[in-house]
C-alpha positions as CSV (number, residue, x, y, z in Angstrom):
1,M,4.2,-27.8,-19.7
2,A,7.7,-27.6,-18.1
3,S,8.2,-24.1,-19.6
4,A,4.8,-22.8,-18.4
5,S,5.0,-19.6,-16.4
6,P,4.0,-19.8,-12.7
7,S,0.7,-18.1,-13.4
8,R,-0.2,-20.8,-15.9
9,Q,0.9,-23.5,-13.6
10,D,-1.3,-22.2,-10.8
11,A,-4.2,-21.6,-13.2
12,Q,-4.4,-25.4,-13.5
13,R,-5.4,-25.6,-9.8
14,P,-8.3,-23.2,-9.8
15,G,-10.1,-24.6,-6.7
16,R,-7.2,-23.9,-4.4
17,Y,-6.8,-20.2,-5.3
18,L,-10.1,-19.1,-6.7
19,R,-12.1,-20.4,-3.8
20,Y,-9.9,-18.9,-1.2
21,R,-8.8,-15.7,-3.0
22,W,-10.3,-13.5,-0.3
23,W,-8.1,-15.2,2.3
24,G,-5.2,-14.4,-0.1
25,L,-6.4,-10.8,0.0
26,L,-6.1,-10.9,3.8
27,A,-2.5,-12.2,3.6
28,V,-1.5,-9.5,1.0
29,S,-3.2,-6.8,3.1
30,L,-1.3,-8.0,6.2
31,G,1.9,-7.5,4.3
32,V,1.0,-3.9,3.6
33,A,-0.2,-3.4,7.2
34,M,3.2,-4.7,8.6
35,I,5.4,-2.3,6.7
36,I,3.1,0.8,7.2
37,M,2.5,0.0,10.9
38,D,6.2,-0.5,11.5
39,A,7.1,2.9,10.1
40,T,4.6,4.7,12.3
41,I,5.2,2.6,15.5
42,V,8.9,3.5,15.4
43,S,8.2,7.3,15.4
44,V,6.3,6.9,18.7
45,A,8.9,4.7,20.3
46,V,11.8,7.1,19.6
47,P,12.0,8.7,23.1
48,S,12.2,5.2,24.8
49,I,14.8,4.0,22.3
50,V,17.0,7.1,23.1
51,A,16.6,6.6,26.8
52,D,17.4,2.8,26.7
53,L,20.3,2.8,24.2
54,G,21.7,6.3,24.9
55,I,22.2,6.9,21.2
56,S,22.9,10.3,19.6
57,S,20.4,12.6,17.8
58,T,22.2,11.8,14.6
59,Q,21.8,8.1,15.1
60,I,18.1,8.3,16.0
61,Q,17.6,10.4,12.9
62,W,19.1,7.7,10.7
63,V,17.1,5.0,12.6
64,Q,14.0,6.7,11.2
65,E,15.3,7.8,7.8
66,I,17.4,4.9,6.5
67,Y,14.3,2.8,6.2
68,T,12.5,5.4,4.0
69,L,15.6,6.0,2.0
70,L,16.2,2.4,0.9
71,F,12.5,1.7,0.7
72,A,11.8,4.4,-1.9
73,A,15.1,3.8,-3.8
74,L,14.5,0.1,-4.5
75,L,10.8,0.0,-5.3
76,L,11.3,0.1,-9.1
77,T,14.0,-2.4,-9.2
78,W,12.2,-5.0,-7.1
79,G,8.9,-4.4,-9.1
80,R,10.7,-5.4,-12.3
81,I,12.5,-8.3,-10.7
82,A,9.2,-9.6,-9.4
83,D,7.7,-9.5,-12.9
84,R,10.5,-11.8,-14.0
85,V,11.0,-14.3,-11.2
86,G,7.6,-14.3,-9.6
87,R,5.7,-11.8,-7.6
88,R,4.7,-14.1,-4.8
89,R,8.2,-15.4,-4.6
90,V,9.7,-11.9,-4.2
91,M,7.1,-11.0,-1.6
92,L,7.8,-14.1,0.4
93,I,11.5,-13.3,0.4
94,G,10.7,-9.7,1.4
95,V,8.6,-10.8,4.3
96,V,11.2,-13.2,5.6
97,L,13.9,-10.5,5.3
98,F,11.6,-8.0,7.0
99,V,10.9,-10.3,9.9
100,A,14.6,-11.2,10.4
101,A,15.5,-7.5,10.3
102,S,12.8,-6.9,12.9
103,V,14.3,-9.5,15.2
104,L,17.7,-7.8,14.7
105,C,16.1,-4.4,15.7
106,A,14.4,-5.8,18.7
107,M,17.7,-7.3,20.0
108,S,19.8,-4.2,19.3
109,E,22.2,-3.1,22.0
110,S,23.6,-0.1,20.0
111,G,22.6,2.6,17.6
112,G,24.7,1.0,14.8
113,M,23.0,-2.3,15.2
114,L,19.6,-0.7,15.2
115,I,20.4,1.3,12.0
116,L,21.5,-1.8,10.3
117,G,18.3,-3.6,11.2
118,R,16.2,-0.6,9.9
119,A,18.2,-0.7,6.6
120,L,17.4,-4.3,6.1
121,Q,13.7,-3.6,7.0
122,G,13.7,-1.0,4.2
123,L,15.1,-3.5,1.8
124,G,12.5,-6.1,2.7
125,G,9.7,-3.5,2.6
126,S,10.7,-2.4,-0.9
127,M,10.2,-6.0,-2.0
128,I,6.8,-6.3,-0.3
129,L,4.9,-3.2,-1.4
130,P,5.0,-3.4,-5.2
131,T,4.4,-7.1,-5.2
132,T,1.2,-6.7,-3.1
133,L,-0.3,-4.6,-5.8
134,A,0.9,-6.8,-8.6
135,L,-0.5,-9.9,-6.9
136,L,-3.9,-8.2,-6.5
137,N,-3.9,-7.1,-10.1
138,A,-3.1,-10.6,-11.3
139,N,-5.5,-12.5,-9.0
140,F,-8.6,-10.3,-9.1
141,Q,-10.6,-9.1,-12.0
142,G,-13.5,-6.7,-12.7
143,R,-15.5,-5.4,-9.8
144,E,-13.7,-7.7,-7.4
145,R,-10.4,-6.0,-8.3
146,G,-11.8,-2.7,-7.2
147,I,-12.9,-4.1,-3.9
148,A,-9.5,-5.7,-3.4
149,F,-7.7,-2.4,-4.1
150,A,-10.2,-0.7,-1.7
151,V,-9.1,-3.0,1.1
152,W,-5.5,-2.5,0.2
153,G,-5.8,1.3,0.2
154,S,-7.8,1.3,3.4
155,T,-5.2,-0.8,5.1
156,I,-2.6,1.9,4.3
157,G,-4.7,4.7,5.6
158,G,-5.9,2.7,8.7
159,M,-2.4,1.4,9.7
160,A,-1.0,4.9,9.4
161,A,-3.4,5.8,12.2
162,I,-3.3,2.5,14.2
163,G,0.5,2.4,14.2
164,P,0.9,5.3,16.7
165,L,-1.8,3.8,18.9
166,L,-0.2,0.3,19.0
167,G,3.2,1.8,19.3
168,G,2.2,4.0,22.2
169,W,0.6,1.1,24.0
170,L,3.6,-1.2,23.5
171,T,6.0,1.5,24.6
172,E,4.1,2.4,27.7
173,N,3.1,-1.1,28.8
174,A,5.9,-3.4,27.5
175,S,9.0,-2.2,25.7
176,W,10.0,-0.4,22.6
177,R,11.5,-3.7,21.5
178,W,8.0,-5.1,21.0
179,A,7.4,-2.4,18.4
180,F,9.7,-4.6,16.3
181,G,9.0,-8.0,17.9
182,I,5.3,-7.9,16.9
183,N,6.3,-8.3,13.3
184,V,7.4,-11.9,13.9
185,P,3.9,-13.5,14.4
186,V,2.4,-11.2,11.8
187,G,5.1,-12.2,9.3
188,L,4.4,-15.9,10.0
189,L,0.7,-15.4,9.2
190,I,1.6,-13.6,6.0
191,V,4.0,-16.4,4.8
192,A,1.3,-19.0,5.5
193,G,-1.4,-17.0,3.8
194,L,0.7,-16.4,0.7
195,L,1.7,-20.1,0.3
196,L,-1.9,-21.4,0.9
197,F,-4.1,-18.8,-0.8
198,V,-2.2,-16.6,-3.3
199,A,-1.5,-17.8,-6.9
200,E,2.0,-17.0,-8.3
201,S,2.3,-14.8,-11.4
202,S,5.1,-13.7,-13.5
203,E,6.0,-12.3,-17.0
204,P,7.4,-14.9,-19.4
205,V,10.3,-13.4,-21.3
206,T,12.5,-14.7,-24.1
207,G,15.6,-13.6,-26.0
208,A,17.5,-10.5,-25.2
209,A,14.7,-9.3,-22.9
210,Q,15.7,-12.0,-20.4
211,R,18.8,-10.1,-19.3
212,L,18.3,-7.9,-16.3
213,D,18.9,-4.2,-16.8
214,L,21.7,-3.8,-14.2
215,G,22.6,-0.3,-15.4
216,G,19.0,0.9,-15.2
217,A,18.6,-0.7,-11.7
218,A,21.8,1.2,-10.5
219,L,20.7,4.5,-12.0
220,S,17.1,4.2,-10.6
221,I,18.4,3.3,-7.1
222,L,20.9,6.2,-7.2
223,G,18.5,8.7,-8.6
224,F,15.5,8.0,-6.3
225,G,17.8,7.5,-3.3
226,A,19.5,10.9,-3.8
227,L,16.1,12.6,-4.4
228,V,14.5,11.2,-1.2
229,F,17.7,11.9,0.8
230,G,17.6,15.6,-0.3
231,L,13.9,15.9,0.5
232,I,14.3,14.3,3.9
233,E,17.4,16.0,5.0
234,G,16.8,19.5,3.6
235,R,15.4,20.9,6.9
236,T,18.2,19.4,9.0
237,Y,21.3,19.9,6.8
238,G,20.1,23.1,5.0
239,W,18.4,23.5,1.7
240,W,21.4,25.5,0.3
241,E,23.8,26.7,3.0
242,A,25.1,24.0,5.3
243,T,23.9,23.9,8.9
244,E,26.0,22.6,11.9
245,A,24.3,19.3,11.6
246,A,25.5,18.7,8.0
247,P,27.9,15.7,7.9
248,F,30.0,17.4,5.2
249,Q,30.0,20.6,3.2
250,M,31.8,22.1,0.1
251,G,32.5,25.6,1.3
252,P,29.3,26.9,2.6
253,L,27.2,24.5,0.4
254,S,25.0,21.9,2.1
255,P,25.1,18.3,0.8
256,V,21.3,18.6,-0.1
257,P,21.7,20.5,-3.4
258,L,24.4,18.1,-4.4
259,A,22.0,15.3,-3.7
260,F,19.4,16.9,-5.9
261,L,22.0,17.4,-8.7
262,L,23.0,13.7,-8.5
263,A,19.3,12.7,-8.5
264,A,18.6,14.8,-11.7
265,V,21.7,13.5,-13.5
266,S,20.9,9.9,-12.5
267,L,17.2,10.0,-13.4
268,V,17.9,11.6,-16.8
269,G,20.5,9.0,-17.5
270,F,18.0,6.3,-16.4
271,V,15.3,7.5,-18.9
272,L,17.8,7.7,-21.7
273,L,19.1,4.2,-21.0
274,Q,15.6,2.8,-20.8
275,R,14.7,4.3,-24.2
276,A,17.9,2.9,-25.8
277,R,17.4,-0.6,-24.4
278,T,13.8,-0.6,-25.4
279,A,14.8,0.3,-29.0
280,A,17.3,-2.5,-29.0
281,G,14.7,-5.0,-27.7
282,K,16.5,-5.6,-24.4
283,G,15.0,-5.9,-21.0
284,V,14.4,-2.7,-19.0
285,I,13.6,-1.7,-15.4
286,L,10.7,0.5,-16.5
287,D,8.9,0.2,-19.8
288,L,8.4,3.9,-20.7
289,S,5.7,3.0,-23.1
290,L,3.4,2.5,-20.1
291,F,3.3,6.4,-19.9
292,R,1.5,6.4,-23.2
293,I,-1.5,5.0,-21.3
294,P,-3.3,8.2,-20.3
295,S,-4.8,6.7,-17.1
296,F,-1.4,5.5,-16.0
297,A,0.5,8.7,-16.8
298,N,-2.0,11.1,-15.3
299,G,-2.8,8.8,-12.4
300,N,0.8,8.7,-11.3
301,V,0.9,12.5,-11.3
302,T,-2.2,12.6,-9.3
303,A,-0.9,9.9,-6.9
304,L,2.3,11.9,-6.2
305,I,0.3,15.1,-5.5
306,V,-2.2,13.4,-3.3
307,S,0.5,11.7,-1.3
308,F,2.1,15.1,-0.8
309,G,-1.0,16.3,1.0
310,E,-2.0,13.1,2.8
311,F,1.3,12.3,4.6
312,G,2.1,15.8,5.8
313,L,-0.9,15.7,8.1
314,I,0.3,12.5,9.7
315,L,3.6,14.2,10.5
316,S,2.2,17.2,12.4
317,L,-0.9,15.9,14.2
318,P,0.8,13.4,16.6
319,L,3.2,16.2,17.7
320,W,0.3,18.6,18.2
321,F,-1.8,16.1,20.2
322,Q,1.1,15.4,22.5
323,N,2.8,18.7,22.9
324,V,-0.1,21.2,22.7
325,L,-3.0,19.1,24.1
326,G,-0.8,17.2,26.5
327,F,-1.8,13.7,25.4
328,S,0.4,10.7,26.1
329,A,1.7,8.7,23.2
330,F,-1.1,6.2,23.7
331,E,-3.7,8.9,24.0
332,A,-2.4,10.5,20.8
333,G,-2.9,7.2,19.1
334,L,-6.4,7.0,20.3
335,A,-7.1,10.5,19.0
336,L,-5.9,9.4,15.5
337,L,-8.0,6.2,15.6
338,P,-11.1,7.8,13.9
339,L,-8.9,8.2,10.8
340,A,-8.4,4.4,10.7
341,V,-12.1,3.8,11.4
342,G,-13.2,6.1,8.6
343,S,-10.7,4.4,6.2
344,F,-12.0,0.9,7.0
345,L,-15.6,2.1,6.8
346,A,-14.9,3.5,3.3
347,S,-13.5,0.1,2.2
348,G,-16.8,-1.5,3.1
349,G,-18.8,1.0,1.0
350,V,-16.7,0.8,-2.1
351,A,-18.5,-2.2,-3.5
352,A,-21.8,-0.3,-3.5
353,L,-20.2,2.8,-5.0
354,A,-18.5,0.7,-7.6
355,R,-21.9,-0.5,-8.9
356,R,-22.9,3.1,-9.6
357,F,-19.7,5.0,-10.3
358,S,-16.4,4.5,-12.2
359,P,-13.3,4.2,-10.0
360,I,-12.1,7.8,-11.0
361,V,-15.4,9.2,-9.8
362,V,-14.9,7.4,-6.5
363,V,-11.4,8.9,-6.3
364,R,-12.8,12.4,-6.7
365,M,-15.4,11.8,-4.0
366,G,-12.6,10.7,-1.7
367,L,-10.4,13.7,-2.5
368,G,-13.4,16.0,-1.9
369,L,-13.9,14.6,1.6
370,E,-10.2,14.9,2.3
371,I,-10.0,18.5,1.2
372,L,-13.1,19.6,3.2
373,S,-12.0,17.8,6.4
374,I,-8.4,19.1,6.3
375,A,-9.6,22.6,5.6
376,A,-12.1,22.3,8.5
377,L,-9.3,21.1,10.8
378,A,-7.0,23.9,9.8
379,L,-9.8,26.5,10.3
380,L,-11.0,25.2,13.7
381,I,-8.1,23.9,15.8
382,R,-7.1,26.0,18.8
383,P,-4.5,25.4,21.6
384,D,-7.4,24.4,23.9
385,S,-9.2,22.1,21.4
386,T,-10.3,18.6,22.4
387,A,-10.5,15.3,20.7
388,W,-14.3,15.9,20.5
389,L,-13.5,18.5,17.8
390,T,-10.9,16.5,15.9
391,S,-12.5,13.0,16.0
392,P,-15.4,13.7,13.6
393,I,-13.1,15.6,11.2
394,L,-10.6,12.8,11.2
395,L,-13.4,10.2,10.6
396,V,-14.4,12.0,7.5
397,Y,-10.8,12.5,6.4
398,G,-10.2,8.7,6.9
399,M,-13.2,7.9,4.7
400,G,-11.8,10.2,2.0
401,V,-8.4,8.4,2.2
402,G,-10.2,5.0,2.0
403,L,-12.0,6.0,-1.1
404,A,-9.3,7.9,-2.9
405,T,-6.1,5.9,-2.2
406,A,-7.3,2.5,-3.3
407,Q,-9.4,3.5,-6.2
408,L,-6.6,5.7,-7.5
409,T,-4.5,2.6,-7.6
410,S,-7.2,0.8,-9.5
411,V,-7.3,3.7,-12.0
412,I,-3.6,3.7,-12.5
413,L,-3.3,0.0,-13.1
414,A,-6.6,-0.5,-15.0
415,E,-5.1,-0.5,-18.5
416,V,-1.6,-1.7,-17.6
417,P,-0.9,-5.1,-19.2
418,L,-0.9,-7.9,-16.7
419,A,2.6,-8.9,-17.7
420,S,3.8,-5.4,-16.7
421,S,1.8,-5.2,-13.4
422,G,5.0,-5.4,-11.3
423,Q,6.5,-2.4,-13.1
424,G,3.2,-0.5,-13.0
425,S,2.7,-1.2,-9.3
426,A,6.3,-0.2,-8.4
427,T,6.0,3.0,-10.5
428,Q,2.9,4.1,-8.7
429,S,4.4,3.1,-5.3
430,T,7.5,5.2,-6.2
431,A,5.3,8.2,-7.2
432,R,3.5,7.9,-3.8
433,Q,6.8,7.6,-1.9
434,T,8.3,10.6,-3.7
435,G,5.1,12.6,-3.0
436,S,5.1,11.7,0.6
437,A,8.8,12.6,1.0
438,L,8.1,15.9,-0.7
439,G,5.1,16.5,1.5
440,I,7.0,15.8,4.7
441,A,9.8,18.1,3.5
442,V,7.5,21.0,2.6
443,L,4.8,20.7,5.3
444,G,7.4,19.8,7.9
445,T,9.4,22.9,7.1
446,A,6.3,25.0,7.2
447,F,5.2,23.4,10.6
448,F,8.6,23.7,12.3
449,T,9.4,27.1,10.9
450,T,6.1,28.5,12.2
451,L,6.8,26.8,15.6
452,R,10.2,28.5,15.9
453,T,9.4,32.0,14.5
454,G,6.0,32.1,16.2
455,T,7.4,31.3,19.6
456,E,10.3,33.8,19.2
457,D,8.0,36.6,18.0
458,Q,5.5,36.2,20.8
459,V,8.1,36.3,23.6
460,A,10.6,38.7,22.1
461,G,9.5,41.6,24.3
462,A,9.7,39.5,27.5
463,L,13.2,38.2,26.7
464,T,14.6,41.8,26.5
465,G,14.7,41.9,30.3
466,A,15.6,38.2,30.8
467,P,18.0,37.1,28.0
468,Q,18.8,34.0,30.0
469,L,15.5,32.6,29.0
470,S,16.4,32.4,25.4
471,V,17.8,28.9,26.1
472,A,14.3,27.8,27.0
473,V,12.9,29.3,23.7
474,D,15.6,27.5,21.7
475,S,14.6,24.2,23.4
476,V,11.1,24.3,21.9
477,N,12.5,24.0,18.4
478,A,15.3,21.7,19.3
479,T,12.8,19.2,20.8
480,S,10.1,19.7,18.2
481,G,7.9,21.0,21.0
482,G,8.8,18.2,23.4
483,S,9.9,20.7,26.1
484,I,6.6,22.5,26.3
485,A,5.3,20.5,29.2
486,A,8.4,21.1,31.3
487,L,8.3,24.8,30.5
488,A,4.7,25.0,31.5
489,A,5.5,23.4,34.9
490,D,7.9,26.3,35.7
491,P,6.2,29.6,36.5
492,Q,9.1,31.5,35.1
493,T,8.8,29.9,31.7
494,A,5.1,29.2,31.6
495,F,4.5,32.1,29.2
496,I,7.0,30.5,26.8
497,A,5.0,27.3,26.9
498,D,1.8,29.2,26.1
499,A,3.5,31.0,23.2
500,A,4.9,27.7,21.9
501,R,1.4,26.0,22.0
502,E,0.0,28.9,20.0
503,A,2.8,28.8,17.5
504,M,2.6,25.0,17.1
505,T,-1.2,25.2,16.5
506,D,-0.5,27.9,13.9
507,G,2.1,25.6,12.3
508,A,-0.4,22.7,12.2
509,A,-3.0,24.9,10.7
510,L,-0.6,26.2,8.0
511,A,0.5,22.6,7.2
512,G,-3.3,21.7,6.9
513,W,-3.9,24.6,4.5
514,I,-0.9,23.6,2.3
515,A,-2.1,20.0,2.4
516,A,-5.6,21.0,1.4
517,A,-4.2,23.1,-1.5
518,A,-2.1,20.1,-2.7
519,L,-5.1,17.8,-2.6
520,L,-7.2,20.4,-4.5
521,F,-4.5,20.4,-7.1
522,G,-4.6,16.6,-7.1
523,F,-8.4,16.8,-7.6
524,L,-7.9,19.1,-10.6
525,T,-5.3,16.7,-12.2
526,S,-7.7,13.8,-11.7
527,L,-10.1,15.6,-14.1
528,R,-7.6,14.7,-16.9
529,I,-8.2,11.0,-16.2
530,K,-11.0,9.4,-18.2
531,P,-12.8,6.3,-17.0
532,A,-11.1,3.2,-18.5
533,A,-13.1,1.3,-21.0
534,Q,-14.1,-2.0,-19.4
535,P,-13.5,-5.0,-21.6
536,A,-16.5,-7.1,-22.5
537,A,-14.9,-10.2,-20.9
538,A,-11.8,-10.5,-18.8
539,Q,-10.1,-13.7,-17.6
540,T,-10.3,-14.7,-14.0
541,P,-7.4,-16.5,-12.4
542,D,-9.0,-19.9,-13.2
543,G,-9.3,-19.0,-16.9
544,A,-13.0,-18.4,-16.7
545,A,-14.6,-15.5,-18.6
546,E,-15.9,-12.6,-16.5
547,T,-18.7,-10.4,-17.6
548,P,-18.7,-6.7,-17.2
549,D,-20.8,-6.9,-14.0
550,G,-18.1,-8.9,-12.3
551,V,-19.8,-12.3,-12.5
552,A,-17.5,-15.0,-13.5
553,E,-18.7,-17.7,-15.9
554,T,-17.0,-21.0,-16.7
555,P,-16.5,-22.1,-20.3
556,G,-19.7,-24.1,-19.8
557,G,-21.7,-21.1,-18.8
558,A,-22.2,-21.8,-15.1
559,S,-21.8,-18.9,-12.8
560,Q,-19.2,-19.1,-10.1
């Protein structure tokens, strides 16, 4: 038995893991919560960080973006490594690294130190996310797997909304440093939960397949890193011609198209290398044969499109709440709380829905709720709107996220072999990250362009006789609307503030319509996905047979 894989070794101790598998789900979900919450908390804490450390706008930009860049670039590589060396082991290392990096961020006395800490957080986060899904895929079966994925997905949607609330409270009542320090106790709980309640799993490999595909890893990191860099920085550095903010340029050319070219060359090379190594029987970072599974291939396309629509809304709404409605950071977090409530409510209803509908039908229900709620928000919001208008809409939207996000994951991984669950999980995570980066790029550009042009157009006549006020107009775009409150307080510039509020509301509405259109397209692509055929009997983590209705039976026939 010395050569048994970790999953086989743990299967010999069924009482320890099977009995407490729902506590293991809590530990895995906390891991997801930590990385999602951290990303959203930091966005709220930015003004306090700037005031305390006195760092430049370029540095604060990289504080936010280095995390996303490394996180997205490394997902595929860590997913494959986790399949080989153990998914729980890689997640444990990722959690420890993430917590240590959080301590470094909390103790930072300079912008450079904070950027380094955020880079290490991105590295740790890229180890955590794909392994959470792979562990759920390995430790839950049948209907229980659908429930586990529902909790996982609702955690993502809920934490995206709770993060700004918690970040606002910590920033206003303690310090921005606690936005990072809070990860220490959470990380300790995750480590304890993983060790006590989550069974290890890995893919046993032999022969030439044992060698790690270093070339594939390098190409995937370079390709996805360059792609996400271009999507994130296009608005700042220029999509084609370089802006003044660009760190370098080749003639008038921005670094962004060069990044896209590098991404295209690297990813094509990655695919060709994977095909060649597969034909030679060697190990690969991504088994391209997984894309022959219709639910996996079509599901990843749908996940990318859905993430495009979902994450763009999270970008514009906090700014709109604070700069148009005048909410504080904490109040803006409270206004987003219905989204989290709806997401968690949906996770509680998934079990009942799963008994009547297949996962892909539940995905379509969720997407339908998202489309209707975003369209309603885009149609109804005004500069004088209140949280009484947005709260019920965000509640319904959160329910849609809770239904669609998790069950789409279940659909994507339903027919992926267990041995490849790390690859499958990392692939769908990469698709989601690429989609969210694309959504932030497109919807962010639409939002901020409307803010700038709308404000300029509305005050153009008034500025003819007072050109000195053009500086005030420029400040609206430079501060992403942050100067609106100060402009409103001065009678001479109050009309500029009113124009900016109107323009920002128009920008949020436009972003909402684009997001709704993307989600509608995602709904249409989901129609290509057929319900996966459920096996007559699957194996539970203890080796027991599980009937199609999700009731586990031991070899002797006793129900668990």
